N, C-alpha and C positions, 0 to 999 in steps of 0.2 A: 159659301155654298148657296146662300139665299140669292145672292146676285147672279150666280151662275144659273140657277134654276129659273129665275125670272127671265134671263137672257134667252135660255133654251126655249121656254114656253112662248116667248114673244115671237121667235122664229117659227115655231109650230103654229101659233095662232094665226099668223098672216097667211098660212097656206090653207086654212080652213075656209071653205067657200062662203060660209055664213058670217065671217068675221066683220066687225064694225070698224071701218077705216078711221073714224074720228077717235074712238077709244084706243086703237092701235097707235095712232100718231101721238096722242096724249101720253101713253105708257112709254113710248120710245124716248120722248123728250124728257119725261120725268126721270127715267133711268139714266139718261145722259147727264142731267144736272146733278143727281145724287152721286153718280160716279165721280164727277169732278170734285164735289165737296168731300167725299171720302178720301180721294187721293190727296187733297190739300191737307186734311186733318192728319192723315197717316204720315205725310212728309214732315209736318211740324212735330209730331210725336216722336218719330224715329230719329230726327235730327238731335233732339235733346238726349235721348237714351244712347244713341250710337256714339256721339262725340264725347259723352261723359265717360264712356268705357274705352275709347280708342287708345289712351295712353297705357291702359292695362294690357291691351292687345299688343302694343309695341314691346312691352317688357317681356311678353311671353311668346314673341314672334318665332323665336328659335325652337319653341316647343311644338310647333306645327308638325303634324304627322309627316315624317320624312320618308315613309315607305316608298321606295322607288323600284318598281319591278322591271324598268328598262335595262338595268344592268345585265340581266340574263341574256340580252340580245347582243352584247358586245362581242361575244365569241363567234358570232355567226359569219363574220367576214370571210374566214377561210373555209367554213363548212358549207357554204351555199353556192359553190361553183357548179354551173350547169354544164354537164359534159357534152361533147360534140355528138356522142351517140344519142343522147336524149333529144337534142335539137333535130338530128336527122330523122329519128323515129317520129317526132311530132310532125314534121313536114310531110312525111309519107302518109301518116294517118289523116292529116288535114286534107291532103289531095284526094284520098278515098272518100272522106265525108263530103267534100265539095262535089265529087262525082255523083254521089248519092243524091245530093240536094238538087243539082241541076237536071238530073235525069228523071226525077219523080214528077209526074204530071201535077201542075200547080193546084188544081182544085180538088185533088183526091184526098181522101181521109188520111192516107199514108203521108202525104206531103204536109198536111196540117199538123199531124202528130210529130213529124220529124222536126219541123220548124219550132214547135212548142218545146220539144225536148232539148234542142240545141240552145234555145234561149234560157231555159231553166237550168241547164247544166253549166251555164256561164261561159260558153264558147262562141256565142253569137257574134262577138266582136271580130272573129276571123272571117265571117261571111256577111258583113253588113250589106254590101251591095246586092249580093245574091238574094238575101232575105227580103230586102226592100223591093226588088224587082218581082219576086215571087208573090208577095202580098199585094203589090200593085195589080198584078195580073188577076189574082183572086178577086180583088175588089171590082176591077173593070168587068170581069165575067159575071159577077153577081148583079151588077148594075144593069147589064144588058139583058139578063134573064130574070128580072125581078118577079115577073108574073108566072114564071115556069119552075119556081123552086119547089121541088117535091120531096126534099129530104126531110124525113120525119124522125131522124135520129137526133135527140136533144143534145147529146154530147158533141156531135159534129157541128150542129148549128151554132151552139154556144162557143165552141172553140174557134170556129170560123169568125164569128162576131168579135170575140176578144182579140184575136190576132190582127184583124183589120182595124178595129178601133185603137188598138195600142200603137198602130202605125199612123194614127191621127187622120184616118179617113172617116167621113161622116156616114157610117153605115146605120140605117134605121133600125131601131129596136122593135119595129113591127114584125120582124122575122120570128119573134117569140109568140105572136098572137095565136098561132095554130096550136100552141100547147096550153091555151087557156080556155075556160068555159065562157059562157055568155056574160057572166058577171065580172069578168076580168081576173078571176082567181085561177091559179094554175091547177091543172087536173090532178086529182089525188092518185091516179094510176102512175104518175111519174115518181111517186115516193119510193118505188121499188128499184128505180134506175139510179144506182149509186154514182156511177161515172157521169151520168147525165146531170144529176144534181150538183155534183162537184164542179163540173164544167160551167153550169149555169151560175153557180155561186161566184165563181171567179169572174165570169162575164159581167155580172151585176155590178161589180165594183168600178166598171168603166162607164157608168151612167152619167148623164148630165142633168141639169136642173129640170125638174118636173117630168121626168121619165117614170111615170107611175108603174109601168109594167116591170121595170127593173127594180124599183123599190119593193114591189110585191115579190119579185123573184128572190131578192135577198132574204126577206122575212121567211118565205116559204122554204128555201133551201137550208137556212140555218136551223129552223125547227126540226126538219127531217134528218139532217146530217147529225145533229147533236143526239137525237133519239136513237139512231141506229148505230152510233159509234161503238158501243160495247159489243155489238153482235158481229162486227166485221172481221175478216181475216187480217193477218198482220200487215200485208201490203196496203190494202185499202184503208185500214185503220190509221196507218202512218200518214197516208196522203190526206185523209180527212182532218186528222188532228193538226197537222202542220198548216193546212189551209185555214182552219178556224182560228189558229193563233196569228198567222201572218199571211193574208191574201197576197197573191203575186203582184197585183197592181200597186198596193200600198207599200211595197218593199223597195229598198234601195238595191239596184243591180248588184248581185253577188253578196250583198250585206256583209262586206268585208269577209267574203269567202264562207261564212258560216252556212247560209242557206244553200249555197252551191254544194257544199259537203253533205248537208242533210238530204237534199234531193238526189244526189248521186247514190247515196245509200238506199233511198227509196226506189229509185229508177231501176237498180239492178235486181230488185225483187219483183218487178213487173214482168209478167210472162212474155209480153210482146216487145221487151226492150231490145235494142240493137247493140250487140257486143262490140262492134267496131267503134261506134259512137261513144260507148261507155269507156272503152280503153283510151280513146282520144281525150275525153273529158278528164279522166283521172290523171293522165300524164300532163295535160295542160295545167290542171290544178296544182300538181306537184312542182312544176317549173315556176309558176307564178308565185307560189308560196316561198320558194327559195329566193326569188327576186325581191319580194317584200322584206324578207328577213335581212337580206344584205343591205337594202336601202335603210332599214331601221337601224341597223348597226352603224352605218355611216352617219346618220342623223344624230344618234346618241353621242358619238364621238364629237361632232360639232357642238352639241349642247354642253358637253363636259368641258370642252376647250374654252367655252365662254366663262367658265368658273362661276356658274350660276349660284352655287350654294353659298359663296362668299359675297358675290355682288348683289344677289337678290334673295336674301334669306327668308323674306316674307312670301316668296312666290312658290306656287305648287310645282312639283316635278311631274308634269303631265304630258311629256313629249309623245309617249306611246299612244295615249288617248287622242292626241292631236293628229297623229299619223293615221289612226283609225278613221277619223273624220275625213281626212284627205282621200283615203282609199274609197270612201263612200261616194265621193264625187268623181274620181278618176281611178278606175281599177286596171285599165289596160296597160300592157307593158310599154306602149308608146308614150305614156304620160308620166314618165319618171320625173322629169323636171317640174311638171305641174304639181305632183305630189309633194316634192321637196319644198317648193315655194309656199304652197298652202300650209304645210306643217309648220314651217318657220314663222309664217304670218300669224297663225293661230297661237303659237307659243308666245310671240311678242304681245299679242292682244291679251293673253292670259296673265302675263307679267303685269301689264298695265292695269288690268282689272284687279289683281291682288294688291297692287300698289295703292289703289283707291280704297280698297276694303280694309287693309290691315297695316298700313305703314305711316302715312303722314297725319298731321293735325288738319283740322278743317281749314284754318287760315293758309296753311301750306298748299292745300289742294286748290284753293281759290287762285293763288298765284300761279301754280303749276298749270291749271286749266287755261288760265288767261294766256300764258306763254305758248301753250300748244295751239290755241285758237289763232294767235297772231302769226304763228309759223315764221318767226323772225329769229335768225341765228343769234342775234344780240341778246335774246331772252335767256340764253344760258347763263 
């Protein structure tokens, strides 16, 4: 904890205008040297303690918690068939949402809200090209009319900024200067605009190094959103609470479906929600969920066929958790093979990790590591 606080304050101190470069350099070098010394000491201490108890671990290896909740997915193979009616309905709804997206003027508030909803409902992968083109047009238009921007709606400006930055365009944070006072602080009158604060809060998470106005925006919005949370109606309260727990930008797309589900429930309580889009998102969620369950069932059968409980009694049964990780990287239906490969790879890495932690003696590990590093078949 002491080391962490020293590290944090060092990072803070170097941003202070009056900091002393010589003192900062000395502190960083001292921290680096002490860290190396502590790591060496810890290595020597843990080696003695760890290897003295490793044989005890080997005797008790079969007592490792064997709870394995993957078994409940085995029955999903026959229960996860996606009907032709569901596929047909999904395609019909997709066509209608596509029509909505391409017919809405790019720079309008309606278009910005639509793109945001599509992304947050987890169905943006259906419209990657359309969204990319739309945001490119929005960015180009904003660059052409830099000095003519008269939009004073904080919610719209922040949403515009977030969508463009998220697409990796270098939009300037100066668009928020109109909402600040001469001292760089945000105007207190904005404290009553809940949607504006929420939108600014999300936009602030796309800041880059030394964007003071967005640093100030995050502090300003958190203070006011937290203070007003108990007074809000259900819909706004749900949006604010979820945002404060997990901002959009720091989230993994779909978060293995959890946040998509949460936002779907929130979105249908918003007065301006689109019923067609909501229906499409729910059906897509339902179909993807079936697909994931079927894949998981197939992977569990593969894992059981390896006879892991007898071959690797020291290893954790964590295939479901490994599949969760793979879904975080590739959630789209077109990435089925990638999910399977990543899941299997992580399972193998987990077995290797557990082998080092709980199975051999130190001398055995030295020989094993040497054999792996040589990558020679004769080492078997």
